[in-house]
N, C-alpha and C positions, 0 to 999 in steps of 0.2 A: 737505478731507482733508489737504492739505499743512500746514495750521495745526495739526492734531492731531498729525501726525508731528513737527513742530517742538517742540511742547510736551512730547511724550513724550521727545524727545531731550534737551531741557533738564532734564526731571525726572530722567532717567537720570544726568545729570552731577552732580546734587545728591546728594552722598554721604549726608548726614544724612537726606534724604527717602527715598532708596533703602534705607538701613538700617532706617528705621521701617517701610517697606512689607514688607521681607523678614522683619523680626521679627514683624509682624502675621500674615503668611502662615504663619510657623513656629508661632505660637500657635494659629492656626486649625487647622493640620494636627495639632498635638498635642491640641487639644480634640476633634477628630474621632476620633483614635486612642484617647483616654481614654474617649470615649463608646462606642466599640466594645468597649473592655474592660469597661465597666460592663454593657453589654447582654449580652456574652458570659458574664459572671459570673451574671447573672440566669438566662439560658437554661441554663447548666450546673447551677445549683442546682435548677431545675425538672426537668431531666433526671434528676438524682440522686434527687430525690423520687419521680418516677414509676418509676424503676428499682427503688428500694427498696420501693415499694408492692407489687410482685409478690411479693417474699420475705415481706413482712409479711402479705399475704393468705394465703399458703401456711401460715404459722405459725398464723394465726387459724383456718383450715380444720381444723387438727389437733385443736382442742379445742372449737370452737363447736357446742354441742348444742341451744341454744335462741335465740330471736330477741334476747333481752336480751344474750347474749354478743356477737352481731354488732353490735348498736347501741352497746354500751358500749365494747368493745375495738376496734371497727373505725374507724380513722382514715381519712377520705376526703380525697384531695388536691384543692385548688382552686388555681388560679394565674392570674396576669395577665401573659400573654406580652408582651414589649416590641414595639412597633410597628416597622415598617421604617424609621421616621424617629426613633426614640427616641435614637439615637446623637447626634443634633444638638441635642436639647433634652431633658434628663433630667427636668426639671420636678419633680414630687412623688415620683418613683420613688426619690430618694435617702433618703427617710424613710418612705415607705409600703411595707408588705410586698408583695412580688411574688407571694407564695404563702402559703397557709394550709391546714393540715390540720385538718379539723373532724370532730366526732362528732355523734351525734344528741342530745347533751346541750344544756343551755342555751347559746345561741349568743352573746349579747351579750358575755359575759365572754371567750369565745374570740376574738372580733374585737378587743376593746379591750385585751386583755392581751398582744397580739403587736406587737412593734416590730422593724423591720428595722435600725434604727440608733439610736444615742444622739442625741436631738434637739439637744442642745447642740453636739455635734460636727458636726451637719448644718447649723448656722446659716449658715456661710459659703456653703453651696451647692456644687454640683459645677462643675468647670471643663469646660464644654461649649461648643459653637459658639455657642449663644445667649448665653452669658456673654461670649464674645469679641466678638460683634457688638454687644451692648448697652453693654458697659463699656469695651472696649479700642479698638474701631474708631473711636469718636468722638474719642478722644484723638489718633489718627493724623490724622484729618481736620482737627482743630483745628491740629495742627502744620503741616499742609500749606497751610491756607487762611487762617490768622489774619493773615498779613502780605502778602496778595495785593496790596493797594493801599498799605498803610503801608510795606512794604518798598521799593516803587518810589519812594514819596515821599521816604523817608529817603535813598535813593540818588540823588535828584535827577532821576529819569527820568519821574516820573508825568505831568507836564504835557505832555511831548513825546509820550509814548505815547498819552495821551488825545486829542492833536491829530491822531493818525493817522486817516485816513478809515476808517470802519467798525470802530473799535477794539473796540467792544463785542462784535462777532461774529467779528472776525478775531483778536483777542488774548485778551480776558477770558473769553469763553465757552469756547474750546478749552482754556484753562488750567484752568478749573474742571472741565470734563468729563474731562480727562486725569487730574487729581489725584483727583477723587472716583471716577472709574472704576477707577483703580489700587487704591484701597482696597476697592472692591466686588469687584474681581477677586481680591484676596488672600483674601477670604472665600469667594468662589464656587468657586474651583478646588479647595480641599480638600473643600468640601461636595459638589460634583458627583462627585468621586472616591468619597467615602463613600456617596453615594446609589446610585451604580452598583454598588459592592460589596455594599451592603445590599439591593439590589433594590427600592428605594423606587419606589412607583407614580409615574408621570410627573405626575399631577395634584397629588399631595401634595408632590413635589419642587419643582414650579413655584410652589406656594403658599408654601413656605418660602423659595425664592429671591426671590420677590416681597417677602417681609418683610425679607430682607436688603437689598434695594434700597430699601425705605422707610426703614430705619434710616439708610442712607447719605444718602438724599435729605433726611431731616429735619435731620440735623446739618450737611449742606452748606448748607441754607437758613439755619440758625441762624448758622453761621460767616460766611456772606456778609453777613448783616444787621449783624453786629458789625464785620466787617472793612471795610465801606463807610464806617464813621464816621471822621471826621478825628481819629484818635487814633494814638498810637505803637504799634509792634508789640508792645512789652512790655505795654502796657495792654490791647491787643486780646487777647493770649494769656491774660492774667490774667482778663479778663472772661469769656472763653469757658470757661476752666477752672472759674470759679465757677459758671457756668451748668451745666456738666456735673455738677459736684458736687451742685448743688441739684436738677437734674432726674432724675438717675439714683440718687442716694443719699438725700438729706435728705427731699425731698418724698414719694417712695414710702414711705419708712420712717414718716414722719408720717401719711400716708394709711392705712397699715396699722394703726398704733396707734389712729387714730381709728375705723377700721372695726371693729376688735376690741372697742373700748370701746362702740361703738354697738350692736353685735350680740353679746350674750353667748351663749356656747355651753356647754352642760353639759360637765363634765370627764369625759373618756372613762374614765380610771382609776377615778374615783369611781363612775361608772355600772357598771363591771365589778365593783367591790367590792359595790355594792348588789345586783347580780344574784346574786353568789355567796352573799351573806348570806340572800337570799330563798330560794334553792335549799336551803341548809343548814337553814334554818328549816322547810322542808317535812317533814323527818323527824319533827318534833315535833307537827305539826298532825294533827287527826283525819282518818283516811283517807276517810270519807264526805264530809267537807267538801271535801277536795282533789279527789275524783273528781267532785263536783257542779260545782265551778268548771271542771273540765276539760271535762265534757260540755256545759257552757253554750257552749263554744267549738266543740266537735265533737259536736253532738247526734246524729250518726249512730251514735255508740258508746254511747248512753244505755242501751240494753237489755243491754249487755255490760260495764258499768262497775263491777259489784260486785267487790269484792276482799276476800280474807280478812284476818284480823288480822296474819298473818305477812307477811314481805316478798314482794312480787310486782313483776315488772318493769314492768307497765303502770302501776301506781301510781307507781313511781320515775320513769318518763319523763313521767308526767302532771305531777308537780310540777317537773320540769326545765323543761317548757314554760311553766308558770305563772311561773317565775322570769323568763323572757323577757318575758312579758306584764306583769309587775310594773314593768319599766323601759321598756315600749314607748313611753310618752309622752316620757320623757327621750331615748330613742333617736331618735325622730322629730324632737324639738327639736334634737338634735345634728346630724342630717343637714340639716335645714332651715336651721339656723344657719350651717353650713359653706357650704351652697349660697348663702345670702343674702350671706355675706361675699364669696364668689367673684363674685357679681353686682355688688356694690358696688365690688369691686376692678376689674372690667371698666369700670365707669363712670368710676372714677378714672383708668383707663388712657386714657380719651378726653382727659382734661385733661393727663395726663402721658404723652406718646407713648412715651418709652423704656420705661416700665413696661407700657404697653398692648401694645407690640410684643413684649416678652418673654412676656407672657401669651399672645399670639396664637401665638407659636412653640411654646409648650408645648401649646396647644390643637390645633394642626395635627399635632404629634407624638403626640397622645393620651397625654400625660404630665401633664396638669393636674389640678386638684382634682376637676373634673367626672368625669374618667376614674377617679380613685381612688374616688369615691362610687359610680360605676357598678359597679365591681368588687365593692364591698361589697354592693350590692344583688343582684348575681348570686350571691354567696355565700348571702345570705338566701333567695333563691328556691330554690337547690339544697338548702339545709338543710331547707326545708319539704318538698321531695320526699323527702329522705332520711328525715325523721321519719315522714312518712305511709306510707312503704313499710314501716317496722317496726311502725307502729301496726296495720296490717292483720294482721300476724302475731300481735301481742300480744293484740289484742282479739278476734280470731277464733280464738285459740288454735290456730293452724296449726302443724304441726311444722316445725322449722327445723334445717338442718344445712349441711354443707360444700357440698352441691349447690345451695343457695340463695344462696350468697355472690355468684356471678356475676350474679345478678339485681338486686343492689343498684344503685340509680341512680348514674350516673357524671356527674361535672362536665365540662362542655364550655365552654371560653371562647368568647366571641363572635369572629367573624371580624373582623380588624382592617381589612380592605380596604374 
């Protein structure tokens, strides 16, 4: 223990090292604060949407006289609330919509025509704790560990220190532990404070803290492997900086490009456009043909599918759903392609630990691509319930009015715990 105190005292006297650690802690605290700000904006937007929903439904109740009015004019809110750990790793939430208001119309266009942010502006990503841990903390570790042996060699003390009995455990091990532990502490203190404020569940907080530990452990091992070589401090620092650049920036970017090229994914905007064109084309198709295609999907309505030559709501919503079925194959290919890319990215993360640890942080925080796809699937499941609720009124020709609006199915997000 005395050896640890000695190394801590020596580290405290190193102004440059102390400044780097303080700066890292400040960056980590700022990242946590910015993460809280992003989460607060999402929650505030969701609250505004739900508050406005009350007034909108009151306005709809004033003129809704038939089920088509409710189905066409009734926007229903869906939302993806941030988890209690989202502040630490924002993941895909910087580009994926956190909420979406849907109607009983064709859904695919509603999903793919909504963007939360300009993708080009989102390319750099958000400044969160995961970013600080993966990109900035390794630089501080490199600064603290690159000259562990070369610095003593250049000062002419290395051979004398190595001749000390038990030098490995009395000198080098405490020095490494203190320096790596200081970096870890600079990350953990802001995180623990944020987790307590956010009410993060202990298991999830421990999992994220374990990932922070793995980040520090990985770069500590890399730094020690390079620092042990008989090279100068400058060469050691340059070598480690090159490794950091390759492992955190170049290789993950190249892997991403390779994965995207290997797994083509249909364009969401093109799919939304095709969906819209199919729906608009429904106006010009013979009504009997449209209804025959619809009852092939919903045979329970076969005996009530006759429609007049004039406009009728059940015909209108029938070709809306047929518009979704028209792009169902592309939609499935899109989801499967995104999921396949995410799987390959996880495998790439095994070979590239910095990228893998960043993905793991987003997964623990439930802000990764898998969580985004899961939200879209919950929207699809809710939209089906919403459509079928109105189908029962439309095809059974049940009367509909303001008293029926409270019976409309409501979306409920999954519990994050």
